N, C-alpha and C positions, 0 to 999 in steps of 0.2 A: 504494500500500500504506500502510495506516494504521500509525503508529509512536508509541511513547512519546516525548514531547518531552524536550529536554535539561533543562528545568526540573524535571520529575518525576524524571528520572534523577539529578539532583543532590540531590534531597531524600530519595529512598528509601535504605534501607540498601544500602551498596555491595556487600554480599554477594548482593544480589538482582538485580544487573545482568544476569547470565547468564539468570536466570529471565524477566526482561523480554524478552530477545531470543528465548527459546524460545516465549514467549507470542505474540510477533509472528509467528513462523514458523507456529505452529498456526493463528493467525487468517488468515494468507495462504493456507494449505492449505485451510481451510474456505471461504474466499472463492472459490477456484478450483472447489471441489466444488459450491458453491451456484449456479454459473452455469447449470446445467441446468434447463430448463423441463419440467415433467411435467404433462400435461393430466389432470385428474381425470375418470376414466370407469370407475367400479367396476361398472357394470351389464353384466357379462359372463356368457355362458352356460357357458363352459369353466372348470371349477374351477382348472385349472392356470394359465390366464391371469389369473384373478382373484387367485390366490395371488401370482404374480409381480408383478402390478400393485400390490398392497398392500405387498409388500416394497420395491419401488422408491419408492412413496409415502412409506413410513416413513423410508427412508434420505434421501430428498430433504428431508423435514421436518426431520430432525435436523441435516443439514448446514447448512440455512438458519438454524435456530434457534440452533445453537451459534455460527455465524459472527456473527450479530447480537449475541449475548450477549458474545462476545469483543471484537468491535468496540466495543460500548458500554462495556465495562469499560475498554478503553484510553482512550476518550474521557472517561470519568468521572474517571479518574486525571489525565489531562492537564488537565482543568478543575478538578481538586481537588474534585469533587463526590463526597464520600465516602459520603453517604447513598445515592446510586445504586450505589456499589460494594457496599454491604451488600445491596441488593435483587438485584443481579446475582449475587452470590456464592450467596445462598440459592436463586435460580432454577437456577443451574448444578448445585447439589447435588440438587435435587428432580428435575430432568430426567434426570440420570444415574441416580438411584435407580429411577425408573420404567422407563427404558431397560433397566437391568440386570435388573429384576424380570421384565419380559416376555420378554426374550431368553434369559437364563440359566435362570430358574426355570420358565418356562412353555413357551416355544417349543422350546428346545434339546432337552429330553427327547423331545418329540413328533417332531421332525425326525430325531433319532438312531434312534428306533424305525422310522420310515418308511424309512430308508435301510439298515436291517440286511440285507435280502435283495437289495439292489441295484436295486430297482424301487419305484416309488411309485404306489399305487392312488389313484383319485379319492376313495375313502372316507378314506384317510389324509390326503390334502390337505384334505378338508373338516373334519377334526378340528382342523387348525391355523388355518384361516381365521378362526374366531370370535375367536381370540386376536389375530390381526392386526387385525381390525376393532376389537376392544376397545382395543388399543394405539393405533390411529390416530384413532378417532373417539369412543371412549367418553367420556361426560361426564355431569355431574349437572345442569347448567344446560340449560333447554329452549330451545335455539337455534332449534328449529322455530317456536316462537311469536315469539321475538324478531326473527327475520329471515324471517318467513313471506312477506312481499311480495317480498323479494329472491330467495328460493329459487324462488318460483313463476315468476320470469322466466327461470330457467336451463333450458336444454334437458335433458331426461331426468333432471331432479333436482327432486323435489317435497318439500315440507316433511314431515319425519318418516320418510322412507324410508331414511335412513342414520343418523339420530340416535336410535338405539334401545338402545345399550349404556350401562350405568352404568360409571363409571370406578373403577378400583381406588384405594383411599385411598393417598395418598403415604406415610402413616405405615407402612402395611403393607409398602410397597416399601423404605422406609428400614430397617425392622426386619430384613428379609432381608439387606440389605447390611451392617448393623452386626454381624450374626452372623459375617460373614467379616472385617470390618474395624472394630474397636472405635473407631478414631480418628474415624470418620465421625460418631459420635454427638456428641462434643464440638464438632466443627466445625459441625454443623448447629444445635446448640443455640445456639452463639455467633451464627451468622448470623441465626437467628430473633430473637434478642434485639436484633440490630442494626437490624432493620426494624420491630419493635414500638414502639408509642408509650410508651417507658419510658427508663431510663437509657442503654441500649445505643445507641438511635438518637440520643439527645441528645448523647452523646459524639462522634458523627460530625459534629456541627455546632459542636463546642466547641474552644476553643484554650487553651493555657497562656500566661497573661500575668502576669509578675511572680510566678511560682510559684503562681498561683491559676487555677482553672478559669473561663474566660470564655466564655459562651454567645453564639455568633454573632460578627459582626464580622470584620475581616480582619487583625488584628494578632496577634502571638504565633505559637506553633507548634501546628499542628493535632494534637489528640490522636489523630484517626483515622489519621494517618500511621503511628503505632506499631501500630495494629490491622492496617493493610495489611502492615507489615513482618512481623507474626507470622502472617499468614494467606495471603499470596499464594502461597507455595510449596506450601501444602496444596491450594489451588485448582488450581494447575498440575498437581499429581499426579493430580487427578481425571481429567485427559485421558488418562492411561494406561488407566483403566477405560473411558472413552468409546471410545478406539481399539479396545480388545479387543472390546467389544460390537458396534460397527459392523462390524468385520471378520467377526464371527460372522454378523451379518445378511446380509452380502454372500455368505457361503458357504452360506446357506440356500436359495439359488435352485436348483431341481431342473433338472438338464440334461434335454434332450429324450429322450436315449437311455434314461433310466431311468424314463420315464413309461410307465404301462400305459394304452394307448388303447383 
C-alpha cells in the first residue's frame, strides 16, 4: 500500500495529518476495486446485456482512473513534485464533474422513469444506452484515424464503429455542478491557473529564500506547500461526491426479474 512519507508529513500543516490518512484509505479502497479485469465486448444483441456491460465498463474505468490519480498524487507529494499535484488536482475535478453530469443529470432521471412501474422494457433500456456510450467513449479526437492499424488487428472491433459520439464539454458539466456547489468554481479556477503557463504554475516550482521568491533550485521553503495546505482538504471532499455517484451507478443495474423479455 502506497503511503505518504514521514518527510511530507513533517512538512505539511499538522492539521492535515488526518486528511492524509483518509486519502491513503481511499487510495487503498480504489486499489482493491481496480483489481478486476473487464474484457471489452460491446457488440451484443441483447439491449439489457449491452446496458449492463456498459455500466460495468464505466465503473471499472472510474475505479482505475481514480486509483491512479490518487496514487500519483501521493507520489507527487512524496517527491515534492508540486507541478504534478496541480495537474492531478485539476484532473480529479474534471473527472468528477463529468461523472456527476452523466449520472445525476442524464442517466438518473431516465432510470427512475424506467423503474416506476417495476419493469423495464427494451425500449426504455435503449433510451439510456446512448448516454452510457457517450459517457464511456464519446470524444472529439479521431482515435479511429490515429490508431487505425491497431484497431484493425483487434477481433470484432474495427476503426470507427465505436468512436462515433462527441463528448460533452467539461465546462458544461462543471456549470451543472457549480449550480449545486459554488465552492467548486473557485477550486477549479485555482487548479486551472496552477497548470497554465503563467504565475500559478510558476509558483509551484518556486521557493522563498531570504524572504524573496526564488524560481527553481532546492533551497528555501516551497511556496507550493502552502497551496497544498489550502487545497488538499477540498480535494479530499470531492471523494464524497465521487462515492455518491459511483454508488448510484452500481444501483442502476436492472435485476433480471424486472426485465420485460
